C-alpha positions in Angstrom: 205.7 -24.4 -145.7 206.7 -26.5 -142.6 207.2 -30.2 -143.1 204.3 -31.2 -140.9 201.2 -29.5 -139.4 202.8 -30.0 -136.0 205.9 -28.1 -137.0 203.9 -25.2 -138.5 201.6 -24.9 -135.6 204.4 -25.2 -133.0 206.5 -22.6 -134.8 203.8 -20.0 -135.0 202.6 -20.7 -131.5 206.1 -19.9 -130.2 206.4 -16.9 -132.4 203.0 -15.6 -131.1 204.2 -16.0 -127.5 207.5 -14.1 -128.3 205.5 -11.3 -130.0 203.4 -11.0 -126.8 206.7 -10.5 -124.9 207.7 -7.7 -127.3 204.3 -6.0 -127.0 204.3 -6.3 -123.2 207.9 -5.0 -123.0 206.9 -2.1 -125.2 204.1 -1.3 -122.8 206.5 -1.3 -119.8 209.0 0.9 -121.7 206.2 3.3 -122.6 205.0 3.4 -119.0 208.4 3.7 -117.3 210.7 5.5 -119.8 208.0 7.2 -121.9 209.1 5.4 -125.0 205.9 5.3 -127.1 207.8 3.9 -130.1 208.4 0.7 -128.2 204.7 0.0 -128.2 204.5 0.9 -131.9 207.2 -1.6 -132.7 206.1 -4.3 -130.4 202.5 -3.8 -131.5 203.4 -4.0 -135.2 205.4 -7.2 -134.7 202.6 -8.7 -132.6 200.0 -7.8 -135.1 201.8 -9.3 -138.0 202.6 -12.5 -136.1 199.0 -12.7 -134.9 197.7 -12.6 -138.5 200.3 -15.3 -139.5 199.2 -17.4 -136.5 195.5 -17.2 -137.5 196.2 -18.0 -141.1 198.5 -20.9 -140.2 195.9 -22.2 -137.7 193.2 -22.2 -140.3 195.4 -24.2 -142.7 196.3 -26.7 -140.0 192.7 -26.9 -138.8 191.5 -27.8 -142.4 194.3 -30.3 -142.8 193.7 -32.0 -139.5 189.9 -31.8 -139.9 189.4 -30.0 -136.6 185.8 -29.1 -135.7 184.7 -25.6 -135.2 185.2 -25.8 -131.4 188.9 -26.9 -131.6 189.6 -24.3 -134.3 188.0 -21.5 -132.2 190.0 -22.5 -129.2 193.2 -22.5 -131.2 192.5 -19.1 -132.9 191.2 -17.5 -129.7 194.4 -18.6 -127.8 196.3 -15.9 -129.7 194.2 -13.2 -128.0 195.3 -14.3 -124.5 199.0 -13.6 -123.7 201.0 -16.8 -123.9 198.0 -19.0 -124.3 199.2 -20.4 -127.7 201.8 -22.5 -125.8 199.4 -24.5 -123.6 196.9 -24.8 -126.4 199.7 -26.3 -128.6 200.6 -28.7 -125.9 196.9 -29.7 -125.5 196.5 -30.2 -129.2 199.7 -32.3 -129.4 198.7 -34.5 -126.4 195.3 -35.1 -127.9 196.8 -36.2 -131.3 195.3 -33.2 -133.1 198.6 -32.2 -134.6 199.9 -35.6 -135.6 200.2 -36.8 -139.1 201.4 -35.3 -142.4 200.0 -32.8 -144.9 197.1 -34.3 -146.9 198.3 -33.7 -150.4 196.4 -36.5 -152.0 192.6 -37.3 -152.0 191.6 -40.2 -149.8 188.3 -42.0 -149.5 187.2 -39.8 -146.7 183.9 -38.1 -147.6 185.2 -34.6 -146.7 188.0 -34.9 -149.3 185.4 -34.1 -151.9 184.5 -30.7 -150.4 185.6 -27.5 -152.1 187.8 -26.4 -149.2 189.6 -29.8 -149.0 190.3 -29.7 -152.7 191.6 -26.1 -152.4 193.8 -27.2 -149.4 195.3 -30.0 -151.4 196.1 -27.7 -154.3 197.7 -25.3 -151.8 199.8 -28.1 -150.2 201.0 -29.5 -153.5 202.8 -26.3 -154.2 204.4 -25.3 -150.8 206.7 -22.6 -152.0 204.1 -20.8 -154.1 201.4 -21.2 -151.5 203.7 -19.9 -148.7 204.4 -16.9 -150.8 200.8 -16.3 -151.6 199.7 -16.7 -147.9 202.6 -14.4 -146.9 201.4 -11.7 -149.3 197.8 -12.1 -148.0 199.0 -11.7 -144.4 201.1 -8.7 -145.2 198.2 -7.2 -147.2 195.9 -7.6 -144.3 198.5 -6.1 -142.0 198.9 -3.1 -144.3 195.2 -2.5 -144.5 194.8 -2.7 -140.7 197.7 -0.3 -140.2 196.2 2.1 -142.7 192.8 1.9 -141.0 194.4 2.5 -137.6 193.5 1.4 -134.1 189.8 1.0 -133.1 190.1 3.7 -130.5 191.6 6.2 -132.9 195.1 7.6 -133.0 196.5 9.6 -130.2 
């Protein structure tokens, strides 16, 4: 896991923007050179990075105690091409990405909630939790690939 919430969110925000570039380049290649495989590859990379972005955003949102609105804006930014970058800048400027991981319980009333206890347990074991979250993301990706696109194949 990244050293700080800022480092994690910034990293996945940039990765999400890069994956949009791959997807859009694949669409151009399919339209101009009839390379349908380019969309398959770009779409797969983008889909995997999208799932990683959403998962990472939820972890950061819980750690930073974002409200539902801020969390929704951050997650939704992945749906709009390149929007993760300005959202990351907005969150950074407003101090919503500052601070460290909350590994220890504080006197804050929310620290007694089940999801804050679960988050602290996750953060105390960064290597194991990163592995578990990676397996969850890849598992979701595999299921979504198996289900196929919403409009059907072909």
